[in-house]
TORFIFI-274866 format. One record per residue: residue in three letters; x, y, z of N, C-alpha, C, O, CB in turn. Coordinates in Angstrom, 2 decimals, padded with zeros to 5 digits. Glycine has a CB too. Layout:
<zazas>
('ALA'; (X; Y; Z); (X; Y; Z); (X; Y; Z); (X; Y; Z); (X; Y; Z))
...
</zazas>
This chain:
<zazas>
('MET'; (002.82; 019.84; 004.33); (003.68; 020.98; 004.12); (004.60; 021.11; 005.34); (004.15; 021.06; 006.48); (002.85; 022.29; 003.90))
('THR'; (005.89; 021.28; 005.07); (006.84; 021.43; 006.17); (006.73; 022.83; 006.78); (006.11; 023.72; 006.21); (008.29; 021.16; 005.69))
('PHE'; (007.36; 022.99; 007.94); (007.36; 024.30; 008.60); (007.99; 025.35; 007.68); (007.48; 026.46; 007.55); (008.11; 024.23; 009.94))
('GLU'; (009.10; 024.99; 007.07); (009.79; 025.92; 006.18); (008.94; 026.28; 004.97); (008.92; 027.44; 004.53); (011.13; 025.32; 005.72))
('GLU'; (008.24; 025.30; 004.42); (007.34; 025.56; 003.29); (006.19; 026.47; 003.71); (005.77; 027.35; 002.96); (006.80; 024.24; 002.72))
('THR'; (005.69; 026.25; 004.92); (004.62; 027.10; 005.44); (005.09; 028.54; 005.58); (004.38; 029.47; 005.22); (004.13; 026.57; 006.79))
('LEU'; (006.30; 028.72; 006.12); (006.84; 030.08; 006.24); (007.03; 030.73; 004.87); (006.74; 031.91; 004.69); (008.18; 030.05; 006.99))
('ALA'; (007.52; 029.95; 003.91); (007.71; 030.49; 002.56); (006.37; 030.90; 001.95); (006.26; 031.93; 001.30); (008.41; 029.45; 001.66))
('ARG'; (005.35; 030.08; 002.18); (004.02; 030.41; 001.65); (003.48; 031.66; 002.32); (002.87; 032.49; 001.66); (003.04; 029.23; 001.84))
('LEU'; (003.69; 031.80; 003.62); (003.25; 033.00; 004.32); (003.93; 034.24; 003.75); (003.31; 035.29; 003.62); (003.54; 032.87; 005.83))
('GLU'; (005.20; 034.12; 003.42); (005.92; 035.23; 002.82); (005.33; 035.59; 001.45); (005.17; 036.76; 001.13); (007.42; 034.90; 002.68))
('GLU'; (005.02; 034.58; 000.65); (004.39; 034.80; -000.65); (003.05; 035.52; -000.49); (002.74; 036.46; -001.23); (004.18; 033.46; -001.39))
('ILE'; (002.27; 035.08; 000.48); (000.96; 035.68; 000.72); (001.12; 037.13; 001.14); (000.40; 038.00; 000.65); (000.20; 034.90; 001.81))
('ALA'; (002.06; 037.40; 002.04); (002.29; 038.77; 002.50); (002.70; 039.67; 001.34); (002.22; 040.80; 001.23); (003.37; 038.80; 003.59))
('GLN'; (003.58; 039.18; 000.48); (004.00; 039.97; -000.68); (002.84; 040.23; -001.62); (002.71; 041.33; -002.15); (005.13; 039.25; -001.42))
('ALA'; (002.00; 039.22; -001.84); (000.85; 039.39; -002.73); (-000.13; 040.40; -002.15); (-000.68; 041.22; -002.89); (000.14; 038.05; -002.97))
('LEU'; (-000.35; 040.35; -000.84); (-001.28; 041.27; -000.21); (-000.76; 042.71; -000.19); (-001.54; 043.65; -000.07); (-001.57; 040.82; 001.21))
('ASP'; (000.54; 042.87; -000.32); (001.12; 044.21; -000.37); (000.89; 044.90; -001.72); (000.99; 046.12; -001.82); (002.62; 044.13; -000.09))
('ARG'; (000.59; 044.13; -002.73); (000.37; 044.70; -004.06); (-000.95; 045.47; -004.09); (-001.92; 045.09; -003.44); (000.37; 043.60; -005.14))
('ASP'; (-000.96; 046.54; -004.85); (-002.16; 047.38; -004.98); (-003.15; 046.86; -006.02); (-004.31; 047.26; -006.02); (-001.76; 048.79; -005.34))
('ASP'; (-002.70; 045.97; -006.89); (-003.54; 045.54; -008.01); (-004.30; 044.23; -007.76); (-004.88; 043.67; -008.69); (-002.70; 045.39; -009.23))
('LEU'; (-004.29; 043.76; -006.54); (-004.94; 042.49; -006.22); (-006.44; 042.70; -006.03); (-006.86; 043.53; -005.22); (-004.32; 041.88; -004.94))
('PRO'; (-007.26; 041.96; -006.78); (-008.72; 042.07; -006.60); (-009.12; 041.69; -005.17); (-008.49; 040.84; -004.54); (-009.46; 041.17; -007.62))
('LEU'; (-010.17; 042.32; -004.68); (-010.61; 042.13; -003.30); (-010.89; 040.67; -002.96); (-010.46; 040.19; -001.91); (-011.85; 042.95; -003.04))
('GLU'; (-011.58; 039.96; -003.83); (-011.92; 038.57; -003.54); (-010.67; 037.70; -003.44); (-010.58; 036.82; -002.59); (-012.86; 038.01; -004.62))
('GLN'; (-009.70; 037.95; -004.31); (-008.44; 037.20; -004.24); (-007.68; 037.57; -002.97); (-007.09; 036.70; -002.33); (-007.58; 037.48; -005.49))
('ALA'; (-007.69; 038.83; -002.61); (-007.02; 039.27; -001.38); (-007.65; 038.60; -000.16); (-006.94; 038.18; 000.76); (-007.09; 040.81; -001.24))
('LEU'; (-008.96; 038.50; -000.14); (-009.64; 037.84; 000.98); (-009.30; 036.36; 001.06); (-009.10; 035.83; 002.15); (-011.15; 038.02; 000.86))
('ARG'; (-009.23; 035.69; -000.10); (-008.85; 034.27; -000.11); (-007.43; 034.09; 000.40); (-007.15; 033.18; 001.18); (-008.98; 033.69; -001.54))
('LEU'; (-006.53; 034.96; -000.04); (-005.15; 034.88; 000.42); (-005.04; 035.17; 001.92); (-004.29; 034.51; 002.63); (-004.27; 035.84; -000.37))
('PHE'; (-005.80; 036.15; 002.38); (-005.79; 036.47; 003.81); (-006.27; 035.27; 004.62); (-005.67; 034.94; 005.65); (-006.67; 037.70; 004.09))
('GLU'; (-007.33; 034.64; 004.17); (-007.86; 033.46; 004.85); (-006.83; 032.33; 004.87); (-006.62; 031.68; 005.89); (-009.16; 032.98; 004.18))
('GLU'; (-006.18; 032.10; 003.73); (-005.14; 031.08; 003.67); (-003.99; 031.44; 004.62); (-003.43; 030.57; 005.28); (-004.61; 030.91; 002.23))
('GLY'; (-003.65; 032.71; 004.67); (-002.59; 033.16; 005.56); (-002.89; 032.86; 007.02); (-002.01; 032.44; 007.77); (-002.35; 034.64; 005.38))
('ILE'; (-004.14; 033.06; 007.41); (-004.55; 032.76; 008.78); (-004.39; 031.27; 009.06); (-003.90; 030.88; 010.12); (-006.02; 033.20; 009.03))
('VAL'; (-004.80; 030.44; 008.12); (-004.68; 028.98; 008.27); (-003.21; 028.59; 008.39); (-002.85; 027.82; 009.28); (-005.33; 028.24; 007.08))
('ARG'; (-002.37; 029.12; 007.51); (-000.94; 028.79; 007.53); (-000.28; 029.29; 008.82); (000.59; 028.62; 009.38); (-000.24; 029.41; 006.31))
('LEU'; (-000.69; 030.46; 009.29); (-000.14; 031.01; 010.53); (-000.48; 030.11; 011.72); (000.36; 029.87; 012.58); (-000.67; 032.43; 010.78))
('ARG'; (-001.70; 029.62; 011.75); (-002.11; 028.70; 012.83); (-001.31; 027.40; 012.76); (-000.91; 026.86; 013.80); (-003.62; 028.40; 012.75))
('GLU'; (-001.08; 026.90; 011.54); (-000.28; 025.68; 011.38); (001.14; 025.89; 011.90); (001.66; 025.06; 012.64); (-000.23; 025.26; 009.90))
('ALA'; (001.75; 027.01; 011.52); (003.11; 027.30; 011.96); (003.17; 027.47; 013.47); (004.11; 027.00; 014.12); (003.64; 028.57; 011.26))
('SER'; (002.19; 028.14; 014.04); (002.15; 028.34; 015.50); (002.03; 027.01; 016.23); (002.65; 026.82; 017.28); (000.97; 029.25; 015.88))
('ALA'; (001.25; 026.09; 015.69); (001.09; 024.77; 016.31); (002.40; 024.00; 016.27); (002.76; 023.34; 017.25); (-000.02; 023.97; 015.60))
('VAL'; (003.11; 024.08; 015.16); (004.40; 023.39; 015.05); (005.39; 023.97; 016.05); (006.12; 023.23; 016.71); (004.96; 023.51; 013.61))
('LEU'; (005.42; 025.29; 016.17); (006.33; 025.93; 017.13); (005.98; 025.56; 018.57); (006.87; 025.32; 019.38); (006.29; 027.45; 016.97))
('ALA'; (004.70; 025.51; 018.89); (004.29; 025.14; 020.24); (004.70; 023.70; 020.55); (005.14; 023.40; 021.66); (002.76; 025.30; 020.41))
('GLU'; (004.55; 022.83; 019.59); (004.95; 021.43; 019.78); (006.46; 021.33; 019.96); (006.94; 020.58; 020.81); (004.50; 020.57; 018.58))
('ALA'; (007.21; 022.07; 019.16); (008.67; 022.06; 019.29); (009.09; 022.60; 020.65); (010.02; 022.07; 021.27); (009.32; 022.89; 018.16))
('ASP'; (008.44; 023.64; 021.11); (008.75; 024.20; 022.42); (008.52; 023.16; 023.51); (009.35; 023.01; 024.42); (007.89; 025.46; 022.69))
('GLY'; (007.42; 022.45; 023.43); (007.14; 021.40; 024.41); (008.19; 020.30; 024.37); (008.59; 019.79; 025.42); (005.77; 020.81; 024.16))
('THR'; (008.63; 019.94; 023.18); (009.66; 018.91; 023.04); (010.97; 019.37; 023.65); (011.63; 018.61; 024.36); (009.86; 018.55; 021.56))
('VAL'; (011.36; 020.61; 023.39); (012.60; 021.14; 023.95); (012.52; 021.17; 025.47); (013.48; 020.80; 026.15); (012.88; 022.55; 023.41))
('ARG'; (011.41; 021.61; 026.01); (011.26; 021.65; 027.47); (011.37; 020.25; 028.07); (011.99; 020.07; 029.11); (009.92; 022.28; 027.85))
('THR'; (010.77; 019.27; 027.42); (010.84; 017.89; 027.90); (012.27; 017.38; 027.85); (012.74; 016.74; 028.79); (009.92; 016.98; 027.07))
('LEU'; (012.98; 017.66; 026.76); (014.36; 017.21; 026.64); (015.25; 017.85; 027.69); (016.12; 017.17; 028.25); (014.89; 017.52; 025.26))
('VAL'; (015.07; 019.12; 027.96); (015.87; 019.80; 028.98); (015.59; 019.18; 030.34); (016.51; 018.93; 031.12); (015.58; 021.31; 028.99))
('GLU'; (014.31; 018.95; 030.63); (013.94; 018.36; 031.92); (014.53; 016.95; 032.06); (015.06; 016.59; 033.11); (012.40; 018.31; 032.08))
('THR'; (014.44; 016.17; 031.01); (014.94; 014.80; 031.04); (016.46; 014.77; 031.17); (017.01; 013.96; 031.92); (014.52; 014.06; 029.78))
('ALA'; (017.14; 015.66; 030.46); (018.60; 015.67; 030.47); (019.17; 016.12; 031.81); (020.23; 015.66; 032.22); (019.12; 016.55; 029.36))
('GLU'; (018.49; 017.01; 032.47); (019.03; 017.60; 033.69); (018.34; 017.10; 034.95); (018.82; 017.36; 036.06); (018.93; 019.09; 033.63))
('GLY'; (017.25; 016.39; 034.82); (016.54; 015.89; 035.96); (015.70; 016.94; 036.67); (014.84; 016.61; 037.49); (017.49; 015.31; 036.91))
('VAL'; (015.93; 018.19; 036.37); (015.19; 019.29; 036.96); (014.75; 020.18; 035.81); (015.55; 020.54; 034.95); (016.04; 020.08; 038.03))
('PHE'; (013.49; 020.53; 035.80); (012.98; 021.36; 034.72); (013.57; 022.77; 034.80); (013.55; 023.41; 035.86); (011.45; 021.42; 034.75))
('GLU'; (014.07; 023.22; 033.68); (014.61; 024.57; 033.60); (014.32; 025.09; 032.21); (014.84; 024.55; 031.23); (016.13; 024.60; 033.92))
('ALA'; (013.52; 026.14; 032.10); (013.20; 026.70; 030.79); (014.44; 027.37; 030.22); (015.10; 028.16; 030.89); (012.03; 027.71; 030.89))
('ARG'; (014.75; 027.04; 028.98); (015.90; 027.63; 028.31); (015.41; 028.52; 027.18); (014.41; 028.22; 026.53); (016.86; 026.54; 027.76))
('SER'; (016.10; 029.60; 026.96); (015.73; 030.49; 025.86); (016.72; 030.35; 024.73); (016.58; 031.02; 023.71); (015.66; 031.94; 026.32))
</zazas>
């Protein structure tokens, strides 16, 4: 699953959990899946951050965090 697909799935999960008619067991399964997807997305972002920092350091010869 791509990062964008993961974000889209997280949005679907959030919308489903906002509904009042969702059975508890289904809500718990969705919540658990949401936690897994959130961790996946966080890992991808952390890896991208590391890559950007490396590229900035390599390009400039001196490490400088960019926002």
